[in-house]
All heavy atoms as an XYZ file, in Angstrom:
791
protein
N       0.840     -1.179      0.000
C       0.000      0.000      0.000
C       0.883      1.239      0.000
O       1.820      1.348      0.772
C      -0.903     -0.033      1.238
C      -1.734      1.191      1.421
S      -2.731      1.054      2.909
C      -4.037      2.133      2.444
N       0.568      2.180     -0.833
C       1.336      3.417     -0.924
C       1.198      4.217      0.367
O       0.185      4.146      1.054
C       0.844      4.244     -2.105
N       2.216      4.972      0.688
C       2.223      5.791      1.896
C       1.398      7.046      1.663
O       1.540      7.732      0.653
C       3.656      6.154      2.269
C       3.842      6.798      3.627
C       3.482      5.798      4.721
C       5.265      7.249      3.800
N       0.523      7.334      2.624
C      -0.347      8.505      2.529
C      -0.197      9.316      3.810
O      -0.292      8.777      4.910
C      -1.799      8.053      2.357
C      -2.776      9.169      2.152
C      -4.168      8.592      1.916
C      -5.156      9.699      1.645
N      -6.507      9.169      1.421
N       0.086     10.617      3.668
C       0.219     11.513      4.812
C      -0.817     12.613      4.656
O      -0.879     13.276      3.628
C       1.635     12.135      4.883
C       2.693     11.057      5.012
C       1.722     13.121      6.036
C       4.119     11.569      4.958
N      -1.650     12.791      5.701
C      -2.634     13.855      5.651
C      -2.857     14.423      7.048
O      -2.626     13.759      8.050
C      -3.953     13.379      5.035
C      -4.651     12.290      5.793
C      -5.881     11.784      5.055
O      -6.088     10.607      5.040
N      -6.677     12.624      4.454
N      -3.287     15.677      7.066
C      -3.545     16.368      8.322
C      -5.040     16.291      8.614
O      -5.851     16.753      7.820
C      -3.092     17.821      8.227
C      -3.146     18.522      9.556
O      -4.128     18.443     10.284
N      -2.084     19.230      9.868
N      -5.385     15.721      9.779
C      -6.778     15.611     10.179
C      -6.933     16.298     11.534
O      -6.424     15.808     12.545
C      -7.231     14.138     10.256
C      -7.058     13.458      8.892
C      -8.685     14.054     10.730
C      -7.330     11.975      8.897
N      -7.574     17.450     11.532
C      -7.811     18.231     12.749
C      -6.525     18.477     13.536
O      -6.475     18.323     14.746
C      -8.854     17.556     13.641
C     -10.197     17.424     12.989
C     -10.698     16.187     12.639
C     -10.956     18.552     12.700
C     -11.932     16.060     12.019
C     -12.188     18.439     12.078
C     -12.674     17.193     11.739
O     -13.889     17.088     11.121
N      -5.465     18.826     12.843
C      -4.215     19.176     13.501
C      -3.301     18.013     13.821
O      -2.214     18.207     14.353
N      -3.714     16.797     13.507
C      -2.882     15.618     13.730
C      -2.466     15.074     12.375
O      -3.297     14.831     11.506
C      -3.641     14.525     14.528
C      -2.802     13.276     14.663
C      -4.055     15.049     15.884
N      -1.163     14.882     12.200
C      -0.655     14.335     10.959
C      -0.802     12.818     11.000
O      -0.242     12.162     11.874
C       0.826     14.708     10.760
O       0.943     16.130     10.811
C       1.354     14.203      9.431
N      -1.582     12.268     10.084
C      -1.853     10.830     10.052
C      -1.076     10.188      8.909
O      -1.121     10.674      7.777
C      -3.339     10.573      9.879
S      -4.336     11.270     11.205
N      -0.373      9.104      9.231
C       0.388      8.377      8.226
C      -0.266      7.015      8.046
O      -0.528      6.302      9.013
C       1.862      8.220      8.645
C       2.503      9.591      8.821
C       2.623      7.390      7.612
C       3.948      9.547      9.260
N      -0.519      6.659      6.787
C      -1.201      5.410      6.476
C      -0.445      4.690      5.367
O      -0.002      5.314      4.407
C      -2.625      5.715      6.015
C      -3.458      4.503      5.690
C      -4.856      4.908      5.293
C      -5.711      3.701      5.052
N      -7.092      4.053      4.697
N      -0.271      3.380      5.517
C       0.350      2.585      4.470
C       1.630      1.912      4.916
O       1.865      1.696      6.102
N       2.457      1.578      3.943
C       3.719      0.880      4.183
C       4.881      1.857      4.057
O       4.956      2.617      3.096
C       3.915     -0.251      3.174
C       2.824     -1.306      3.253
O       2.266     -1.485      4.355
O       2.541     -1.949      2.231
N       5.790      1.806      5.029
C       6.980      2.656      5.021
C       8.153      1.801      4.552
O       8.377      0.714      5.074
C       7.263      3.220      6.429
C       8.537      4.023      6.436
C       6.088      4.060      6.899
N       8.883      2.304      3.557
C      10.066      1.603      3.047
C      11.286      2.512      3.150
O      11.152      3.738      3.226
C       9.861      1.116      1.590
C       8.789      0.043      1.505
C       9.515      2.261      0.670
N      12.453      1.917      3.156
C      13.700      2.655      3.359
C      13.907      3.760      2.326
O      14.479      4.802      2.642
C      14.879      1.689      3.351
N      13.442      3.556      1.110
C      13.652      4.559      0.063
C      12.879      5.855      0.329
O      13.138      6.874     -0.297
C      13.267      3.991     -1.305
O      11.890      3.659     -1.329
N      11.943      5.837      1.265
C      11.150      7.030      1.584
C      11.753      7.853      2.715
O      11.210      8.897      3.069
C       9.731      6.615      1.986
C       8.972      5.928      0.884
C       7.721      5.253      1.404
O       7.700      4.711      2.501
N       6.674      5.284      0.608
N      12.861      7.402      3.278
C      13.434      8.056      4.453
C      13.646      9.549      4.250
O      13.205     10.368      5.057
C      14.753      7.399      4.842
C      15.398      8.061      6.043
C      16.704      7.431      6.415
C      17.275      8.155      7.632
N      18.549      7.644      8.042
N      14.333      9.933      3.204
C      14.662     11.345      2.974
C      13.396     12.181      2.798
O      13.300     13.283      3.335
C      15.575     11.464      1.749
C      16.443     12.666      1.778
C      17.319     12.623      3.005
C      18.381     13.676      2.953
N      19.014     13.836      4.267
N      12.422     11.660      2.054
C      11.183     12.403      1.827
C      10.415     12.616      3.129
O       9.914     13.710      3.392
C      10.296     11.654      0.826
C      10.872     11.600     -0.564
C      10.106     10.631     -1.444
O       9.661      9.580     -0.939
O       9.963     10.931     -2.628
N      10.336     11.567      3.951
C       9.614     11.670      5.215
C      10.320     12.635      6.159
O       9.692     13.495      6.774
C       9.449     10.278      5.851
C       8.499      9.436      5.004
C       8.952     10.385      7.289
C       8.429      7.978      5.394
N      11.630     12.495      6.280
C      12.392     13.406      7.147
C      12.236     14.849      6.685
O      12.011     15.743      7.509
C      13.866     13.012      7.172
C      14.145     11.782      8.007
C      15.618     11.429      8.046
O      16.396     11.914      7.189
O      15.994     10.653      8.932
N      12.375     15.088      5.401
C      12.233     16.454      4.871
C      10.827     17.000      5.118
O      10.666     18.175      5.460
C      12.561     16.504      3.384
C      14.043     16.371      3.123
O      14.867     16.579      4.007
N      14.387     15.994      1.901
N       9.818     16.170      4.944
C       8.435     16.598      5.161
C       8.258     17.129      6.583
O       7.718     18.216      6.792
C       7.474     15.437      4.896
C       6.034     15.785      5.174
C       5.253     16.384      4.195
C       5.449     15.528      6.412
C       3.926     16.718      4.449
C       4.131     15.860      6.670
C       3.374     16.446      5.684
O       2.068     16.782      5.934
N       8.734     16.357      7.568
C       8.537     16.759      8.954
C       9.468     17.899      9.370
O       9.097     18.736     10.185
C       8.636     15.564      9.893
C       7.424     14.686      9.782
C       7.499     13.453      9.173
C       6.201     15.120     10.243
C       6.381     12.660      9.041
C       5.063     14.334     10.119
C       5.153     13.100      9.514
N      10.643     17.976      8.797
C      11.525     19.107      9.095
C      10.913     20.414      8.582
O      10.953     21.441      9.260
C      12.913     18.878      8.507
C      13.687     17.789      9.230
C      15.085     17.617      8.660
N      15.684     16.372      9.052
C      16.226     16.126     10.245
N      16.234     17.053     11.162
N      16.758     14.953     10.513
N      10.344     20.375      7.390
C       9.689     21.564      6.835
C       8.444     21.906      7.650
O       8.197     23.078      7.974
C       9.336     21.358      5.344
C       8.420     22.460      4.835
C      10.601     21.284      4.502
N       7.668     20.894      8.007
C       6.474     21.124      8.813
C       6.829     21.780     10.146
O       6.132     22.677     10.614
C       5.742     19.803      9.046
C       4.391     19.862      9.741
C       3.416     20.744      8.953
C       3.818     18.467      9.897
N       7.955     21.374     10.723
C       8.389     21.955     11.992
C       8.924     23.373     11.844
O       9.021     24.097     12.828
C       9.423     21.052     12.670
C       8.822     19.818     13.322
C       9.873     18.744     13.544
C       8.139     20.192     14.627
N       9.274     23.793     10.645
C       9.638     25.199     10.444
C       8.383     26.066     10.428
O       8.446     27.249     10.745
C      10.425     25.425      9.136
O       9.609     25.074      8.028
C      11.722     24.640      9.130
N       7.244     25.468     10.085
C       5.981     26.202     10.022
C       5.202     26.146     11.336
O       4.423     27.038     11.628
C       5.106     25.640      8.893
C       5.728     25.652      7.501
C       4.849     24.902      6.518
C       5.947     27.080      7.037
N       5.386     25.070     12.106
C       4.634     24.872     13.336
C       5.584     24.580     14.491
O       6.642     23.989     14.295
C       3.649     23.714     13.181
C       2.618     23.946     12.097
C       1.620     22.813     11.996
O       1.388     22.122     13.002
O       1.088     22.617     10.892
N       5.184     24.977     15.694
C       6.008     24.721     16.879
C       5.819     23.313     17.417
O       6.707     22.755     18.048
C       5.680     25.725     17.988
C       6.140     27.125     17.635
O       7.096     27.254     16.844
O       5.539     28.084     18.141
N       4.643     22.732     17.187
C       4.340     21.409     17.718
C       3.664     20.561     16.646
O       2.729     21.025     15.987
C       3.434     21.536     18.930
O       3.138     20.282     19.464
N       4.127     19.329     16.504
C       3.564     18.410     15.528
C       3.213     17.111     16.238
O       4.022     16.570     16.995
C       4.556     18.131     14.371
C       4.021     17.074     13.424
C       4.867     19.411     13.621
N       2.006     16.621     16.008
C       1.559     15.346     16.552
C       1.289     14.415     15.386
O       0.617     14.795     14.422
C       0.288     15.520     17.400
C       0.555     16.473     18.559
C      -0.209     14.162     17.904
C      -0.670     16.858     19.330
N       1.820     13.188     15.476
C       1.722     12.232     14.374
C       1.020     10.964     14.851
O       1.395     10.383     15.865
C       3.115     11.872     13.830
C       3.885     13.133     13.465
C       2.994     10.947     12.626
C       5.353     12.897     13.216
N       0.031     10.524     14.098
C      -0.688      9.281     14.360
C      -0.127      8.205     13.432
O      -0.233      8.304     12.216
C      -2.177      9.497     14.105
C      -3.003      8.254     14.320
O      -2.500      7.133     14.335
N      -4.298      8.447     14.479
N       0.458      7.171     14.016
C       1.046      6.079     13.234
C       0.192      4.817     13.266
O       0.657      3.740     12.884
C       2.447      5.751     13.774
C       3.457      6.897     13.802
C       4.780      6.414     14.383
C       3.655      7.490     12.432
N      -1.044      4.920     13.714
C      -1.899      3.747     13.890
C      -2.161      2.989     12.586
O      -2.394      1.788     12.603
C      -3.222      4.135     14.534
S      -3.047      4.684     16.239
N      -2.128      3.667     11.463
C      -2.438      3.024     10.189
C      -1.189      2.613      9.408
O      -1.288      2.236      8.245
C      -3.314      3.935      9.347
N      -0.012      2.662     10.036
C       1.212      2.209      9.366
C       1.210      0.685      9.401
O       1.195      0.071     10.464
C       2.477      2.781     10.057
C       3.735      2.164      9.462
C       2.504      4.289      9.921
N       1.187      0.072      8.225
C       1.082     -1.385      8.128
C       2.435     -2.076      8.271
O       2.552     -3.081      8.945
C       0.441     -1.791      6.794
C      -0.924     -1.201      6.566
C      -1.918     -1.716      7.575
C      -3.291     -1.132      7.294
N      -4.181     -1.220      8.413
N       3.448     -1.543      7.600
C       4.793     -2.112      7.657
C       5.788     -0.981      7.808
O       5.567      0.120      7.328
C       5.119     -2.896      6.385
C       4.309     -4.152      6.214
C       4.698     -4.895      4.945
O       5.534     -4.458      4.172
N       4.079     -6.035      4.729
N       6.903     -1.271      8.497
C       7.963     -0.290      8.637
C       7.791      0.638      9.822
O       8.430      1.696      9.879
N       6.971      0.246     10.809
C       6.727      1.111     11.959
C       8.011      1.394     12.731
O       8.292      2.535     13.079
C       5.679      0.485     12.891
C       5.523      1.242     14.174
C       4.762      2.388     14.227
C       6.174      0.831     15.326
C       4.632      3.108     15.400
C       6.050      1.535     16.505
C       5.275      2.673     16.541
N       8.797      0.364     13.012
C      10.027      0.551     13.792
C      11.000      1.464     13.061
O      11.645      2.318     13.666
C      10.678     -0.788     14.116
C       9.940     -1.558     15.169
C      10.713     -2.774     15.603
C       9.929     -3.478     16.697
N      10.696     -4.502     17.359
N      11.108      1.270     11.777
C      11.994      2.097     10.959
C      11.544      3.558     11.008
O      12.350      4.464     11.223
C      11.959      1.569      9.531
C      13.004      2.081      8.621
C      12.975      1.339      7.292
O      11.938      0.879      6.845
N      14.127      1.237      6.667
N      10.260      3.780     10.846
C       9.713      5.139     10.871
C       9.897      5.776     12.243
O      10.288      6.942     12.341
C       8.233      5.116     10.485
C       7.496      6.445     10.510
C       8.155      7.466      9.588
C       6.033      6.244     10.138
N       9.648      5.029     13.304
C       9.808      5.603     14.639
C      11.264      5.957     14.921
O      11.542      6.953     15.592
C       9.248      4.665     15.706
O       9.940      3.447     15.727
N      12.202      5.194     14.374
C      13.623      5.525     14.508
C      13.931      6.836     13.801
O      14.654      7.690     14.336
C      14.501      4.394     13.940
O      14.193      3.187     14.638
C      15.969      4.711     14.074
N      13.397      7.028     12.614
C      13.612      8.271     11.869
C      13.031      9.454     12.634
O      13.655     10.517     12.728
C      12.974      8.212     10.482
C      13.502      7.127      9.592
C      14.674      6.423      9.725
C      12.858      6.599      8.441
N      14.792      5.501      8.727
C      13.699      5.588      7.914
C      11.665      6.862      7.790
C      13.368      4.855      6.771
C      11.336      6.141      6.656
C      12.186      5.152      6.156
N      11.833      9.272     13.179
C      11.194     10.359     13.926
C      11.949     10.662     15.210
O      12.077     11.832     15.591
C       9.736      9.999     14.231
C       8.816      9.887     13.010
C       7.434      9.380     13.434
C       8.710     11.198     12.269
N      12.484      9.641     15.867
C      13.293      9.858     17.074
C      14.535     10.683     16.766
O      14.950     11.524     17.566
C      13.690      8.526     17.717
C      12.521      7.844     18.413
O      11.549      8.542     18.783
O      12.589      6.613     18.595
N      15.122     10.457     15.601
C      16.292     11.232     15.180
C      15.925     12.709     15.028
O      16.664     13.590     15.475
C      16.847     10.695     13.845
O      17.190      9.321     14.010
C      18.067     11.477     13.390
N      14.779     12.966     14.422
C      14.322     14.353     14.262
C      14.063     14.974     15.634
O      14.452     16.116     15.898
C      13.053     14.420     13.387
C      13.370     13.969     11.958
C      12.460     15.827     13.379
C      12.153     13.797     11.075
N      13.425     14.233     16.522
C      13.122     14.729     17.870
C      14.402     15.097     18.606
O      14.468     16.141     19.274
C      12.313     13.677     18.660
C      10.907     13.542     18.079
C      12.242     14.033     20.141
C      10.116     12.359     18.609
N      15.421     14.263     18.487
C      16.693     14.519     19.170
C      17.365     15.802     18.691
O      18.110     16.431     19.444
C      17.652     13.340     18.983
C      17.195     12.089     19.720
O      16.345     12.207     20.640
O      17.671     10.990     19.373
N      17.118     16.194     17.457
C      17.761     17.371     16.876
C      16.939     18.660     17.031
O      17.406     19.732     16.652
C      18.029     17.121     15.389
C      18.984     15.967     15.146
C      19.076     15.579     13.676
O      18.345     16.167     12.839
O      19.862     14.673     13.365
N      15.731     18.555     17.593
C      14.863     19.727     17.704
C      15.329     20.693     18.792
O      15.784     20.262     19.847
C      13.434     19.296     18.038
C      12.615     18.682     16.923
C      11.254     18.268     17.462
C      12.440     19.659     15.784
N      15.178     21.987     18.547
C      15.424     22.955     19.626
C      14.305     22.852     20.667
O      13.245     22.283     20.396
C      15.394     24.305     18.905
C      14.607     24.073     17.667
C      14.822     22.637     17.284
N      14.529     23.411     21.831
C      13.543     23.316     22.921
C      12.212     23.979     22.583
O      11.180     23.629     23.152
C      14.115     23.930     24.196
C      15.186     23.089     24.825
C      15.662     23.671     26.149
O      14.909     24.425     26.785
O      16.800     23.366     26.524
N      12.222     24.918     21.665
C      10.993     25.628     21.315
C      10.068     24.823     20.397
O       8.932     25.216     20.158
C      11.341     26.954     20.634
O      12.066     26.714     19.445
N      10.541     23.702     19.899
C       9.757     22.866     18.980
C       9.498     21.507     19.630
O      10.276     21.038     20.457
C      10.517     22.635     17.659
C      10.905     23.884     16.919
C       9.731     24.465     16.181
C      10.159     25.666     15.336
N       9.085     26.153     14.518
N       8.394     20.874     19.229
C       8.121     19.526     19.732
C       7.484     18.667     18.650
O       6.712     19.161     17.818
C       7.219     19.578     20.961
O       5.930     20.020     20.620
N       7.821     17.411     18.668
C       7.259     16.422     17.763
C       6.924     15.203     18.611
O       7.781     14.691     19.336
C       8.256     16.066     16.655
C       7.732     15.107     15.603
C       8.211     15.540     14.231
C       8.164     13.696     15.863
N       5.674     14.765     18.542
C       5.224     13.597     19.287
C       4.505     12.664     18.326
O       3.791     13.127     17.433
C       4.273     13.988     20.412
C       4.871     14.935     21.384
N       5.729     14.541     22.370
C       4.756     16.274     21.513
C       6.106     15.588     23.072
N       5.534     16.664     22.562
N       4.670     11.363     18.526
C       3.948     10.403     17.710
C       3.371      9.315     18.608
O       3.849      9.076     19.712
C       4.834      9.808     16.614
C       6.027      9.023     17.087
C       5.931      7.661     17.339
C       7.265      9.641     17.262
C       7.037      6.934     17.769
C       8.366      8.932     17.681
C       8.245      7.576     17.929
O       9.337      6.860     18.349
N       2.311      8.697     18.102
C       1.674      7.623     18.861
C       1.146      6.565     17.910
O       0.981      6.800     16.719
C       0.541      8.162     19.748
C      -0.607      8.769     18.989
C      -1.704      8.009     18.633
C      -0.592     10.111     18.640
C      -2.769      8.568     17.946
C      -1.651     10.684     17.957
C      -2.744      9.903     17.613
N       0.891      5.402     18.470
C       0.338      4.286     17.733
C      -0.524      3.477     18.687
O      -0.766      3.898     19.817
C       1.476      3.439     17.163
O       0.953      2.381     16.385
N      -0.951      2.325     18.244
C      -1.701      1.442     19.126
C      -0.805      0.983     20.260
O       0.386      0.758     20.053
C      -2.211      0.219     18.368
C      -3.298      0.528     17.384
C      -3.090      0.391     16.024
C      -4.535      0.967     17.817
C      -4.090      0.671     15.109
C      -5.546      1.257     16.917
C      -5.314      1.103     15.566
O      -6.300      1.395     14.676
N      -1.365      0.816     21.439
C      -0.544      0.327     22.553
C      -0.181     -1.142     22.356
O      -0.917     -1.890     21.720
C      -1.452      0.501     23.770
C      -2.836      0.510     23.225
C      -2.734      1.090     21.842
N       0.941     -1.525     22.915
C       1.367     -2.908     22.850
C       0.508     -3.794     23.722
O      -0.291     -3.312     24.529
N       0.651     -5.106     23.593
C      -0.166     -6.038     24.377
C      -0.032     -5.838     25.892
O      -1.014     -5.954     26.613
C       0.373     -7.411     23.966
C       1.056     -7.196     22.667
C       1.532     -5.777     22.669
N       1.166     -5.527     26.381
C       1.354     -5.331     27.820
C       0.582     -4.115     28.303
O      -0.024     -4.133     29.380
C       2.837     -5.181     28.141
N       0.571     -3.050     27.509
C      -0.156     -1.837     27.878
C      -1.658     -2.106     27.847
O      -2.398     -1.658     28.730
C       0.219     -0.661     26.950
C      -0.636      0.556     27.229
C       1.686     -0.333     27.089
N      -2.117     -2.858     26.853
C      -3.539     -3.176     26.773
C      -3.990     -3.983     27.985
O      -5.056     -3.742     28.547
C      -3.838     -3.945     25.489
C      -3.772     -3.069     24.252
C      -3.959     -3.851     22.974
O      -3.641     -5.036     22.907
N      -4.460     -3.197     21.961
N      -3.165     -4.929     28.408
C      -3.511     -5.742     29.574
C      -3.566     -4.875     30.832
O      -4.487     -4.997     31.638
C      -2.489     -6.866     29.747
C      -2.831     -7.811     30.860
C      -1.868     -8.965     30.927
C      -2.252     -9.903     32.053
N      -1.369    -11.047     32.133
N      -2.606     -3.981     30.997
C      -2.600     -3.078     32.146
C      -3.822     -2.171     32.130
O      -4.460     -1.948     33.155
C      -1.314     -2.248     32.150
C      -1.153     -1.254     33.290
C      -1.156     -1.966     34.632
C       0.129     -0.471     33.116
N      -4.177     -1.661     30.961
C      -5.359     -0.807     30.829
C      -6.616     -1.561     31.240
O      -7.467     -1.034     31.954
C      -5.481     -0.298     29.386
C      -6.642      0.630     29.165
C      -6.582      1.961     29.553
C      -7.812      0.174     28.582
C      -7.648      2.815     29.355
C      -8.896      1.023     28.386
C      -8.796      2.346     28.775
O      -9.862      3.176     28.586
N      -6.730     -2.815     30.802
C      -7.885     -3.635     31.170
C      -7.931     -3.859     32.679
O      -9.002     -3.811     33.295
C      -7.837     -4.970     30.430
C      -8.116     -4.848     28.950
C      -7.805     -6.125     28.181
O      -7.448     -7.146     28.803
O      -7.924     -6.105     26.951
N      -6.779     -4.089     33.279
C      -6.732     -4.302     34.724
C      -7.131     -3.038     35.474
O      -7.859     -3.104     36.465
C      -5.330     -4.738     35.157
C      -4.960     -6.120     34.696
C      -3.498     -6.448     34.969
O      -2.714     -5.578     35.325
N      -3.136     -7.703     34.764
N      -6.665     -1.899     35.020
C      -6.994     -0.636     35.688
C      -8.479     -0.305     35.592
O      -9.039      0.325     36.475
C      -6.177      0.513     35.099
C      -4.686      0.498     35.426
C      -3.968      1.567     34.622
C      -4.453      0.707     36.905
N      -9.096     -0.714     34.502
C     -10.512     -0.410     34.293
C     -11.439     -1.550     34.697
O     -12.636     -1.485     34.443
C     -10.750     -0.021     32.828
C     -10.158      1.333     32.535
O     -10.486      2.306     33.204
N      -9.275      1.402     31.560
N     -10.911     -2.569     35.336
C     -11.717     -3.689     35.804
C     -12.613     -3.191     36.946
O     -12.142     -2.565     37.896
C     -10.803     -4.809     36.297
C     -11.559     -6.081     36.588
O     -12.800     -6.031     36.716
O     -10.907     -7.133     36.680
N     -13.921     -3.452     36.885
C     -14.830     -2.952     37.923
C     -14.522     -3.479     39.328
O     -14.892     -2.847     40.316
C     -16.210     -3.410     37.457
C     -16.019     -4.232     36.265
C     -14.597     -4.155     35.835
N     -13.841     -4.608     39.446
C     -13.520     -5.130     40.776
C     -12.242     -4.521     41.338
O     -11.865     -4.808     42.466
C     -13.399     -6.675     40.767
C     -14.717     -7.308     40.380
C     -12.293     -7.135     39.841
N     -11.603     -3.647     40.571
C     -10.382     -2.995     41.021
C     -10.736     -1.976     42.100
O     -11.383     -0.973     41.831
C      -9.674     -2.322     39.831
C      -8.338     -1.743     40.204
O      -8.029     -1.547     41.359
N      -7.541     -1.473     39.194
N     -10.318     -2.226     43.314
C     -10.703     -1.349     44.424
C     -10.043      0.021     44.365
O     -10.464      0.936     45.040
C     -10.420     -2.022     45.761
C      -8.959     -2.226     46.045
C      -8.213     -1.270     46.715
C      -8.320     -3.387     45.641
C      -6.870     -1.453     46.981
C      -6.980     -3.585     45.910
C      -6.249     -2.619     46.575
N      -9.016      0.199     43.557
C      -8.375      1.505     43.444
C      -9.323      2.528     42.813
O      -9.197      3.716     43.059
C      -7.093      1.424     42.609
C      -5.999      0.653     43.295
C      -5.576     -0.572     42.814
C      -5.369      1.164     44.428
C      -4.565     -1.275     43.436
C      -4.357      0.472     45.056
C      -3.968     -0.752     44.560
O      -2.966     -1.429     45.189
N     -10.259      2.072     41.989
C     -11.183      3.003     41.350
C     -12.091      3.675     42.368
O     -12.556      4.783     42.143
C     -12.021      2.277     40.314
C     -11.251      1.946     39.054
C     -12.174      1.402     37.977
O     -13.291      1.030     38.243
N     -11.675      1.346     36.765
N     -12.340      3.012     43.469
C     -13.204      3.603     44.485
C     -12.591      4.864     45.066
O     -13.289      5.782     45.477
C     -13.465      2.588     45.596
N     -11.274      4.937     45.080
C     -10.589      6.109     45.618
C     -10.591      7.271     44.646
O     -10.418      8.414     45.031
C      -9.146      5.749     45.986
N     -10.788      6.995     43.377
C     -10.736      8.040     42.346
C     -11.966      8.841     42.246
O     -12.778      9.209     42.816
C     -10.486      7.427     40.984
């Protein structure tokens, strides 16, 4: 599936497969976007292949950003996080009574 990048209500959504040959284009896209905006949020939930590669590229950009700029990305939580979330929201969890 071809890579598709679009802005939906201020969140940059990436959909499709990420391949190594797209590295320069993706990096340039976000570097230019960060010259126009102080904060960028990226949704990676629809990335089918190449998620680890893409997150490494984005981490590199984040490491090079000045303090006045921010770039954050998110995806689906891993299985361990999902299990913890289910445990926290379990109705028999007595910690909820304190909240």
